[in-house]
C-alpha positions in Angstrom: 132.3 26.2 130.1 130.6 29.5 128.5 127.5 28.1 130.4 129.3 27.6 133.6 130.8 30.8 133.5 127.4 32.4 133.1 126.0 30.8 136.0 129.0 31.8 138.3 128.6 35.4 137.4 125.0 35.2 138.3 125.7 34.0 141.8 128.3 36.6 142.4 125.6 39.3 141.3 123.0 37.6 143.8 125.5 37.5 146.6 126.6 41.0 146.0 122.9 42.4 146.0 122.1 40.5 149.2 125.3 41.7 150.9 124.2 44.9 150.3 120.6 45.1 151.4 120.3 47.3 154.6 123.5 49.4 153.9 122.9 52.7 154.3 126.1 54.3 155.2 126.6 57.5 153.1 130.3 57.8 153.6 131.9 59.8 151.0 135.6 60.8 150.3 136.1 64.5 151.0 138.5 66.7 149.1 140.1 68.6 152.0 143.1 69.9 149.8 143.2 73.4 148.7 145.0 75.3 146.2 146.1 79.1 145.2 147.6 80.4 142.4 149.5 83.5 141.5 150.5 84.7 138.1 152.7 87.3 136.6 152.4 87.4 132.6 152.6 83.9 131.4 154.2 82.4 134.8 151.8 80.9 136.9 152.6 79.4 140.4 150.4 77.2 142.0 150.6 76.3 145.7 148.6 73.1 147.1 148.1 72.3 150.3 147.0 68.6 150.7 145.2 69.3 153.9 143.7 72.1 155.4 142.8 70.4 158.7 145.3 67.9 160.5 146.7 67.2 164.1 149.3 68.9 165.7 151.3 65.2 165.4 150.6 64.9 161.4 152.8 66.5 158.6 151.5 68.7 155.8 152.4 68.0 152.2 152.4 71.0 150.1 153.1 71.1 146.2 154.5 73.7 144.3 153.8 73.8 140.3 155.3 76.4 137.9 154.6 77.0 134.5 156.4 79.1 132.4 157.6 79.9 128.8 160.5 77.7 127.9 163.7 79.6 128.0 162.5 81.5 131.4 165.1 81.8 133.8 163.7 80.1 137.0 166.0 80.2 139.7 164.4 78.9 143.0 161.1 78.5 145.1 161.8 79.2 148.7 159.8 78.4 151.8 161.0 80.0 155.2 162.9 77.3 157.2 161.3 78.3 160.6 158.2 79.9 161.4 156.2 80.6 164.4 153.6 77.7 163.0 155.7 75.3 160.7 158.8 74.0 160.0 160.3 72.5 156.9 161.1 68.7 157.6 161.8 68.0 153.6 162.3 69.5 150.4 162.0 67.2 147.4 163.4 67.2 144.2 162.0 69.0 141.0 160.3 67.4 138.3 160.3 69.1 135.2 158.0 68.6 132.0 157.5 70.3 128.7 153.9 70.9 128.2 151.9 70.7 124.6 151.5 74.4 124.7 155.4 74.8 124.7 155.5 75.7 128.4 157.9 74.2 130.9 156.0 72.5 134.1 158.3 72.6 137.1 156.9 70.4 140.2 158.2 70.2 143.9 157.0 68.7 147.1 157.8 70.1 150.7 156.8 68.8 153.9 156.1 70.9 156.6 155.2 69.9 160.4 153.3 72.2 162.6 154.5 73.5 166.0 151.0 74.3 168.0 147.4 73.8 167.4 145.1 76.5 166.2 144.0 78.5 163.3 147.1 79.5 161.5 148.5 80.7 158.0 150.8 78.3 155.5 154.2 80.2 155.4 154.5 82.1 152.1 156.1 80.5 149.1 158.7 82.7 147.1 159.2 82.3 143.1 162.6 83.8 142.2 162.7 84.5 138.3 165.3 86.1 136.1 168.9 87.2 136.5 170.0 88.3 139.8 166.5 87.3 140.8 165.3 90.4 139.4 161.5 89.4 139.8 160.0 87.7 142.7 156.3 85.8 142.9 154.9 85.3 146.1 152.3 82.9 146.8 149.3 84.0 149.2 148.3 82.7 152.5 146.6 79.2 153.0 144.5 79.0 156.2 145.1 75.7 157.8 143.2 74.3 161.1 145.5 72.5 163.5 143.9 70.1 166.0 145.2 69.1 169.4 145.9 65.5 169.9 144.2 65.5 173.2 140.3 65.7 174.0 138.6 68.3 175.3 137.0 66.7 178.3 134.5 69.1 179.1 132.8 68.4 175.8 133.2 64.7 175.9 129.5 62.9 177.0 128.7 59.4 178.0 127.2 57.6 175.5 124.4 54.9 176.1 124.6 51.2 174.9 123.7 50.9 171.6 120.3 49.0 171.2 120.2 45.4 169.7 120.3 45.1 166.1 117.1 43.8 164.5 117.3 41.0 162.2 115.2 42.3 158.9 112.5 39.8 158.3 112.9 40.5 154.6 116.1 39.0 154.6 114.6 35.4 154.9 113.0 35.9 151.6 116.2 36.8 150.2 118.4 33.9 151.6 115.2 31.3 150.3 115.2 33.1 147.0 119.3 32.6 147.1 119.1 29.0 148.1 116.7 28.2 145.2 118.8 29.7 142.7 121.9 28.0 144.1 119.9 24.8 143.6 119.1 25.5 139.7 122.7 26.6 138.9 124.0 23.3 140.0 121.0 21.5 138.6 121.9 23.0 135.3 125.7 22.7 135.4 125.3 18.9 136.1 123.2 18.6 133.2 125.5 20.4 131.0 128.3 18.5 131.7 126.5 14.8 131.9 124.4 15.3 128.6 126.3 17.9 126.5 127.7 16.5 122.9 130.8 17.7 121.8 131.2 18.0 118.1 134.8 17.9 116.7 135.5 19.6 113.3 137.9 17.6 111.6 139.5 18.7 108.6 140.7 16.2 106.5 143.5 17.3 103.6 144.1 15.5 100.4 147.3 14.3 99.9 147.7 17.1 97.1 146.7 19.6 99.6 149.4 18.5 102.1 151.9 17.8 99.3 151.7 21.2 97.9 151.8 22.9 101.6 155.1 21.0 102.1 156.5 22.7 99.0 155.6 26.2 100.0 157.0 25.5 103.4 160.2 24.2 101.8 160.8 27.4 99.7 160.1 29.6 102.6 162.9 27.8 104.5 165.5 29.5 102.1 167.7 26.2 102.5 169.8 27.1 99.4 170.6 30.5 100.4 172.1 29.3 103.5 174.2 26.9 101.3 172.5 23.7 102.7 171.9 22.0 99.3 172.1 18.4 100.3 169.4 19.0 103.2 167.4 20.4 100.2 167.4 17.6 97.9 166.8 15.3 100.9 163.6 17.4 101.7 162.5 17.8 98.3 162.7 13.9 97.7 161.0 13.2 100.8 158.2 15.1 99.6 157.9 13.2 96.6 157.9 9.9 98.0 155.3 10.8 100.7 153.1 12.1 98.0 153.5 8.8 96.0 153.0 6.7 99.1 149.9 8.5 99.9 148.2 9.4 96.5 148.8 5.8 95.3 149.1 3.8 98.2 152.4 2.7 97.4 155.5 2.1 100.0 158.0 4.8 99.0 160.1 6.3 101.8 160.8 2.9 103.6 162.6 1.3 100.2 165.7 2.7 98.5 165.3 4.2 94.9 166.4 1.1 93.2 163.7 -1.3 95.4 161.2 1.4 95.0 161.6 1.4 91.4 161.5 -2.2 90.9 157.9 -2.4 92.8 156.8 0.2 91.0 157.0 -1.7 87.8 154.5 -4.0 88.9 152.0 -1.3 89.7 149.4 0.2 87.5 148.8 3.1 89.5 151.4 5.6 87.5 151.5 5.5 83.7 155.2 4.9 82.3 155.9 8.3 81.2 155.2 9.2 85.0 157.6 6.6 86.1 160.3 7.5 84.2 160.4 11.0 85.4 160.2 9.8 88.9 163.1 7.6 88.4 164.9 10.4 87.0 164.2 12.8 89.8 164.8 10.1 92.4 168.5 9.3 90.8 169.4 12.7 90.6 168.6 13.5 93.9 170.3 10.4 95.3 173.5 11.6 93.3 173.4 15.1 95.4 172.8 13.3 98.8 175.0 10.4 98.4 177.6 10.8 95.9 178.9 14.3 96.6 177.6 15.8 93.3 177.3 19.5 93.1 174.4 20.6 91.2 174.1 24.0 89.2 171.6 26.4 90.2 169.4 25.5 86.9 169.7 21.8 88.0 168.3 22.9 91.5 165.5 25.0 90.0 164.5 22.1 87.6 164.5 19.4 90.5 161.9 21.9 92.5 159.9 22.6 89.4 159.7 18.9 88.7 158.8 17.8 92.0 155.9 20.6 91.8 154.8 19.6 88.0 155.0 15.7 89.2 152.4 16.6 92.0 150.0 19.0 89.7 150.2 16.5 86.8 149.1 13.6 89.2 146.1 15.8 90.3 145.0 16.5 86.9 145.0 13.2 85.9 143.2 11.7 89.1 140.5 14.5 88.2 140.3 13.6 84.5 139.9 10.0 85.8 137.1 10.6 87.9 
């Protein structure tokens, strides 16, 4: 899959290069916005006109930004509702944020509509500060060019028909190279999927390793804290039965405790001492599971330790024999 992805990426890059050949357009996005700033001590008023040239049918978006120390009384920022050049269509809500330097930043949008074409001034904005509007901070003028929606017929010229486009001969070479590259990519992909060899790494765990993992998982389930004593005894006995079956090739889970111990008498896989411990362990678990026997905390802990000790001791005996 990695090889196929690389081939696909190479194909995309090649197509991008071919599609860009002969493209000589140098269009660039021009920022026609203009910002003016006026300050009064630590108070700053910024007025940004997003366009300095538009048609009489368009609207002009103006953004005011006030930065002042926290606690400064900022009453309002006003723009004349009606002027000879613009009318105010919409005044947006104020957005206030606290800057890292401790100052307050207040942002507000205005939408203006021009009346007539021509070179005109943006109406002034006035920021009222302090009690009873004792201080007023006014913005300066911004020149805005308003174009008419009608074209000047006297300046229009009849343009001739564009000459036919000449197909560059150099493109033929590129397309031939592209076709060859595409064939090579397809051939490599077919070979890869047909003749690749998958190597699967299979980790085989011993019965001892799996049994110890099950014991750790049983302890982490914390069944005793939830009062599920019978379920705990069922799980711990199942772990030991599974280990005996896997380690000594004996049938443990399918038989009752009595049937299992009878079959175990004829097996030399376990020493006599281990058989005694195993019988005691399984009979104790059966009493809790089926006879409503309530074990003490010490008996529960001893049962868990006996299961773990039996598995560890069996592993040590096996290592010694080997």
